[in-house]
C-alpha positions as CSV (number, residue, x, y, z in Angstrom):
1,M,2.1,2.7,-14.6
2,I,-0.4,5.5,-14.0
3,K,1.3,8.9,-14.2
4,T,-0.3,11.1,-11.6
5,L,2.1,14.0,-12.2
6,E,5.1,14.7,-14.3
7,W,7.7,17.4,-14.8
8,T,8.0,18.4,-18.5
9,S,9.5,21.2,-20.5
10,A,5.9,22.6,-21.0
11,G,5.1,22.6,-17.3
12,V,3.8,20.3,-14.6
13,V,1.4,17.8,-16.1
14,F,-1.3,16.2,-13.9
15,I,-4.0,13.6,-14.7
16,D,-7.2,15.4,-13.9
17,Q,-8.6,13.4,-11.0
18,T,-11.9,15.4,-11.0
19,K,-12.7,13.9,-14.3
20,L,-12.1,10.2,-13.5
21,P,-13.3,7.5,-13.9
22,T,-15.2,8.4,-17.1
23,E,-12.7,10.7,-18.7
24,E,-8.9,10.3,-18.6
25,T,-7.5,13.8,-19.4
26,Y,-4.4,15.7,-18.5
27,V,-3.8,19.3,-17.4
28,T,-0.6,21.1,-18.0
29,C,0.2,23.8,-15.4
30,K,2.5,26.4,-16.9
31,T,2.8,28.6,-13.8
32,Y,3.2,27.9,-10.1
33,Q,-0.2,29.6,-9.6
34,E,-1.8,27.0,-11.8
35,V,-0.1,24.3,-9.8
36,A,-1.5,25.8,-6.6
37,D,-5.0,25.9,-8.1
38,A,-4.6,22.3,-9.2
39,I,-4.0,21.4,-5.5
40,V,-6.9,23.4,-4.2
41,T,-9.4,22.1,-6.7
42,M,-8.2,18.5,-6.2
43,I,-7.0,18.0,-9.8
44,V,-4.1,16.5,-7.9
45,R,-4.8,15.1,-4.4
46,G,-3.3,12.6,-1.9
47,A,-0.7,13.7,0.6
48,P,2.4,12.4,-1.1
49,A,1.3,13.6,-4.6
50,I,0.5,17.0,-3.1
51,G,3.9,17.3,-1.6
52,V,5.8,16.5,-4.8
53,A,3.3,18.7,-6.8
54,A,4.2,21.6,-4.4
55,A,7.9,21.0,-4.9
56,M,7.5,21.1,-8.7
57,G,5.4,24.2,-8.3
58,V,8.3,25.8,-6.4
59,A,10.7,24.8,-9.0
60,L,8.5,26.0,-11.8
61,G,7.8,29.4,-10.3
62,T,11.4,30.0,-9.3
63,N,12.6,28.9,-12.8
64,Q,10.3,31.6,-14.3
65,A,11.3,34.3,-11.8
66,Q,12.8,37.5,-13.4
67,A,15.9,37.9,-11.3
68,N,19.6,38.4,-12.0
69,T,20.8,38.3,-8.4
70,I,20.1,36.2,-5.3
71,A,18.8,39.4,-3.7
72,E,16.2,39.7,-6.4
73,L,15.4,36.0,-6.5
74,R,15.0,35.3,-2.7
75,P,11.8,37.4,-2.1
76,Q,10.2,35.8,-5.2
77,F,11.1,32.4,-4.0
78,E,9.7,33.0,-0.6
79,K,6.4,34.2,-2.0
80,I,6.1,31.2,-4.2
81,C,6.7,28.9,-1.2
82,D,4.1,30.9,0.9
83,D,1.5,30.7,-1.8
84,L,1.8,27.0,-2.3
85,A,1.9,26.4,1.5
86,A,-1.5,28.1,1.7
87,T,-3.3,25.6,-0.6
88,R,-4.3,22.9,1.8
89,P,-3.6,22.7,5.6
90,T,-3.9,19.1,6.7
91,A,-1.4,17.1,4.5
92,V,2.0,17.6,6.2
93,N,3.8,16.3,3.1
94,L,3.0,19.7,1.5
95,F,5.0,21.5,4.2
96,W,7.7,18.9,4.3
97,A,8.2,19.3,0.5
98,I,8.3,23.1,0.7
99,R,10.8,22.9,3.6
100,R,13.0,20.6,1.6
101,M,13.0,23.1,-1.3
102,K,13.8,25.9,1.1
103,D,16.7,23.9,2.4
104,K,18.0,23.2,-1.1
105,F,17.7,26.9,-1.9
106,S,19.8,27.8,1.2
107,E,22.3,25.1,0.3
108,V,23.0,26.6,-3.2
109,D,22.3,30.3,-2.7
110,S,25.9,31.2,-3.3
111,Q,25.6,29.9,-6.8
112,P,24.6,31.9,-9.9
113,V,20.8,32.3,-10.3
114,A,20.7,30.0,-13.3
115,Q,22.4,27.3,-11.2
116,I,20.0,27.8,-8.3
117,K,17.0,27.3,-10.6
118,S,18.6,24.2,-12.1
119,E,19.2,22.7,-8.6
120,L,15.6,23.3,-7.5
121,I,14.3,21.5,-10.6
122,K,16.6,18.6,-9.9
123,E,15.5,18.4,-6.2
124,A,11.8,18.3,-7.2
125,Q,12.6,15.5,-9.7
126,R,14.5,13.7,-7.1
127,M,11.6,13.8,-4.7
128,Y,9.4,12.3,-7.5
129,I,11.7,9.3,-7.9
130,E,12.1,8.9,-4.1
131,D,8.3,8.8,-3.6
132,I,7.9,5.9,-6.0
133,A,10.7,4.0,-4.4
134,A,9.2,4.7,-0.9
135,C,5.8,3.3,-2.0
136,E,7.4,0.2,-3.4
137,A,9.3,-0.4,-0.2
138,M,6.2,0.3,1.8
139,G,4.4,-2.3,-0.2
140,R,7.0,-5.0,0.5
141,N,7.0,-4.1,4.2
142,G,3.3,-4.3,4.5
143,A,2.3,-7.2,2.2
144,V,3.0,-9.8,4.9
145,L,0.4,-8.2,7.2
146,L,-2.5,-8.7,4.8
147,P,-4.4,-12.0,4.6
148,K,-3.4,-14.6,2.0
149,S,-7.1,-14.6,0.8
150,G,-10.3,-12.7,1.7
151,G,-11.6,-9.2,1.7
152,V,-9.6,-6.1,2.4
153,L,-11.4,-2.8,2.9
154,T,-9.9,0.6,2.0
155,H,-11.3,4.1,2.4
156,C,-10.6,7.0,0.1
157,N,-7.8,6.6,-2.4
158,A,-4.3,5.8,-1.3
159,G,-3.0,4.5,-4.6
160,A,-0.9,5.6,-7.5
161,L,-3.2,8.6,-8.0
162,A,-2.4,9.8,-4.4
163,T,1.3,9.4,-5.0
164,C,3.8,9.6,-7.8
165,G,3.2,6.0,-8.5
166,Y,2.3,2.5,-7.0
167,G,0.6,3.9,-3.9
168,T,0.7,3.6,-0.1
169,A,-2.3,1.5,1.0
170,L,-3.0,0.3,-2.5
171,G,0.8,-0.3,-2.9
172,V,0.6,-2.7,0.0
173,I,-2.3,-4.4,-1.7
174,R,-0.5,-4.5,-5.1
175,S,2.6,-6.0,-3.4
176,A,0.5,-8.7,-1.6
177,V,-1.3,-9.6,-4.9
178,S,2.1,-9.8,-6.7
179,S,3.3,-12.2,-4.0
180,G,0.3,-14.5,-4.6
181,S,-2.4,-13.3,-2.2
182,K,-5.9,-13.8,-3.4
183,I,-7.5,-10.5,-2.2
184,N,-10.8,-8.9,-3.1
185,V,-10.8,-5.2,-2.3
186,Y,-13.8,-3.5,-0.9
187,A,-13.6,0.2,-1.7
188,D,-15.8,2.6,0.3
189,E,-17.3,5.2,-2.0
190,T,-15.9,7.9,0.3
191,R,-18.4,10.7,0.3
192,P,-18.7,13.5,-0.5
193,F,-15.9,13.5,-3.1
194,L,-16.2,9.8,-4.0
195,Q,-12.5,9.1,-4.1
196,G,-13.2,5.4,-3.5
197,S,-15.8,4.8,-6.2
198,R,-14.2,7.1,-8.7
199,L,-10.5,6.6,-8.2
200,T,-9.7,3.5,-6.2
201,A,-12.1,1.4,-8.2
202,W,-10.7,2.8,-11.4
203,E,-7.1,2.1,-10.4
204,L,-7.6,-1.4,-9.2
205,Q,-9.8,-2.3,-12.2
206,H,-7.0,-1.0,-14.3
207,D,-4.6,-3.4,-12.6
208,G,-7.0,-6.4,-12.7
209,I,-7.4,-6.6,-9.0
210,P,-10.9,-7.8,-7.9
211,T,-12.7,-4.8,-6.4
212,T,-16.2,-4.2,-5.0
213,V,-17.5,-0.7,-4.4
214,I,-19.7,-0.2,-1.4
215,A,-21.5,2.8,0.1
216,D,-19.8,4.2,3.2
217,N,-22.6,3.1,5.4
218,M,-22.3,-0.6,4.3
219,A,-18.8,-1.2,5.9
220,G,-20.1,-2.4,9.2
221,A,-22.6,-4.9,7.6
222,M,-19.8,-6.3,5.4
223,M,-17.7,-6.8,8.4
224,R,-20.5,-8.5,10.3
225,L,-21.0,-10.9,7.4
226,G,-17.3,-11.9,7.5
227,K,-16.5,-10.4,4.1
228,I,-13.7,-8.2,5.3
229,N,-10.6,-9.6,6.9
230,A,-8.4,-6.5,7.2
231,V,-8.6,-2.7,6.6
232,I,-5.8,-0.6,5.2
233,V,-5.9,3.1,4.6
234,G,-3.4,5.9,3.8
235,A,-2.8,9.1,5.8
236,D,-2.4,12.8,5.4
237,R,-0.6,13.4,8.7
238,I,0.5,11.1,11.5
239,A,1.2,12.6,14.9
240,A,4.1,11.6,17.2
241,N,1.8,9.4,19.3
242,G,0.4,7.5,16.2
243,D,-2.9,9.4,15.9
244,V,-3.7,9.5,12.2
245,A,-5.5,12.2,10.1
246,N,-7.0,10.7,7.0
247,K,-10.1,11.2,4.8
248,I,-13.3,11.9,6.6
249,G,-15.0,8.6,7.5
250,T,-11.7,6.8,8.4
251,Y,-12.4,7.1,12.2
252,S,-15.8,5.4,11.8
253,V,-14.2,2.6,9.8
254,A,-11.5,2.1,12.5
255,I,-14.2,1.8,15.2
256,L,-16.1,-0.7,13.2
257,A,-12.9,-2.7,12.6
258,K,-12.1,-2.7,16.3
259,E,-15.6,-3.9,17.2
260,H,-15.3,-6.8,14.7
261,N,-11.7,-7.7,15.7
262,I,-10.4,-6.8,12.3
263,P,-6.9,-5.4,12.0
264,F,-6.8,-1.8,10.9
265,Y,-3.5,-0.8,9.1
266,V,-2.2,2.6,8.0
267,A,0.4,2.9,5.2
268,A,2.2,6.2,4.6
269,P,5.6,7.5,3.6
270,W,7.9,8.9,6.3
271,S,7.2,12.4,5.0
272,T,3.7,12.0,6.4
273,I,5.0,11.4,9.9
274,D,4.9,14.6,11.9
275,L,6.9,14.1,15.0
276,A,6.6,17.8,15.8
277,T,2.9,17.4,16.4
278,A,2.3,15.5,19.7
279,T,-1.2,14.2,19.2
280,G,-4.0,14.2,16.6
281,E,-5.7,17.0,18.6
282,Q,-3.2,19.5,17.2
283,I,-3.7,18.5,13.5
284,P,-5.5,21.2,11.5
285,I,-8.6,19.9,9.7
286,E,-9.4,21.4,6.4
287,Q,-13.0,22.6,5.9
288,R,-14.2,22.4,2.3
289,S,-17.1,23.9,0.4
290,P,-20.6,23.1,1.5
291,K,-21.5,22.6,-2.1
292,E,-19.6,19.3,-2.1
293,V,-22.3,18.0,0.2
294,T,-25.4,19.8,-1.0
295,H,-24.8,19.0,-4.7
296,H,-23.9,15.8,-6.6
297,A,-22.8,15.8,-10.2
298,G,-24.0,19.4,-10.5
299,K,-27.5,18.6,-9.2
300,Q,-28.7,20.0,-5.9
301,V,-29.6,17.2,-3.4
302,A,-30.2,19.2,-0.2
303,P,-32.5,22.2,0.7
304,T,-31.2,25.6,-0.2
305,G,-29.8,27.4,2.8
306,I,-29.4,24.2,5.0
307,A,-26.4,24.2,7.4
308,V,-23.6,22.0,6.3
309,E,-20.5,20.5,7.9
310,N,-17.8,19.4,5.5
311,P,-14.5,18.6,7.2
312,A,-12.2,16.9,4.6
313,F,-10.5,14.8,7.3
314,D,-10.9,13.2,10.7
315,V,-8.4,11.9,13.3
316,T,-8.2,8.2,14.2
317,P,-6.7,7.7,17.7
318,N,-3.8,5.3,17.9
319,K,-5.6,2.8,20.0
320,Y,-7.5,1.6,16.9
321,I,-4.4,1.1,14.7
322,A,-2.7,-2.3,14.5
323,A,0.3,-1.0,12.7
324,I,1.7,1.9,10.7
325,I,3.6,0.8,7.6
326,T,6.3,3.1,6.2
327,E,9.2,2.6,3.8
328,R,11.5,2.5,6.9
329,G,9.7,-0.4,8.5
330,V,6.5,-1.2,10.4
331,A,5.6,0.6,13.6
332,K,3.4,-0.9,16.3
333,A,2.2,0.4,19.7
334,P,3.5,2.2,21.6
335,Y,3.8,4.5,18.7
336,S,5.5,7.3,20.6
337,E,8.5,4.8,20.9
338,S,8.3,2.9,17.6
339,L,8.0,6.0,15.4
340,R,10.9,7.6,17.2
341,A,12.9,4.4,16.6
342,L,12.0,4.5,12.8
343,E,13.2,8.1,12.7
344,K,16.8,6.8,13.0
345,A,16.2,3.8,10.7
346,E,17.2,3.5,7.0
347,T,14.6,2.8,4.4
348,V,13.9,-0.9,4.1
349,T,14.3,-1.7,0.4
350,A,14.1,-5.5,0.5
């Protein structure tokens, strides 16, 4: 299994996703500031992985805090949480994970400082294990929705590299293949950061799942030719009404799928569901460096000084989504009702 991130005695270890697919290297973050930088620079990316990375960053920073009393530790803990929360604004898993670490801190704040530090490390490690289990359950829940044979399009990377292992959208694909489905995956390249061609293709090739990389602007043509029978993507935040924020370009794919009568599925852990946000209009969209658009592989590909828009995500309205797959079950329209129902549900494990 691909190890996206790992807690070790030396620090938090990440596979460097900026170097894939040509170079498989690992980065050890020895301070919480280095973890924060790994999130910002996309050494680690994908909403579930970002959440657990932040939790490990909180645990790492708190463990290294120079404090003998809870009064000395608390302000340092709060600053660590604030710094990590400032790394990326769209993926709600980041804030969910930090909130969970804060809750754990409050739960054990009457204990000695050393015990508090130990409990925070355990909580981050628990979240890591839970994420893998959630992805595996999600895979089982969603596999029946995919065709027994044919093409499945995915956009960006929602695989093991975006989680602690197995993946969300790719986890559903993996589960379908394991149950005997003959699927050929079409991976959008996903400009401008190329998560599809660099990461999804690398992952699926690693697993021996047939995969074809296409440029983003080829998706509609592939659908018209009948080569794509379903679309499945991940998510960075899902509003209470089922609107989905995901990698830029997802909205366009959803419209194309609707036009061609192809089901469009979203797979995400429950930590990505943001019931406090009513609709996608309230989801903050991260703006990234213009250089990601104006340069490719270090080479300038656009005129100097040209205006650039580079939103990292877009929002797909719920009307384009056939189902939202979670570890708790599958939600369908009306999402304002089905997601609330899943809030009370237990995780589906079989």
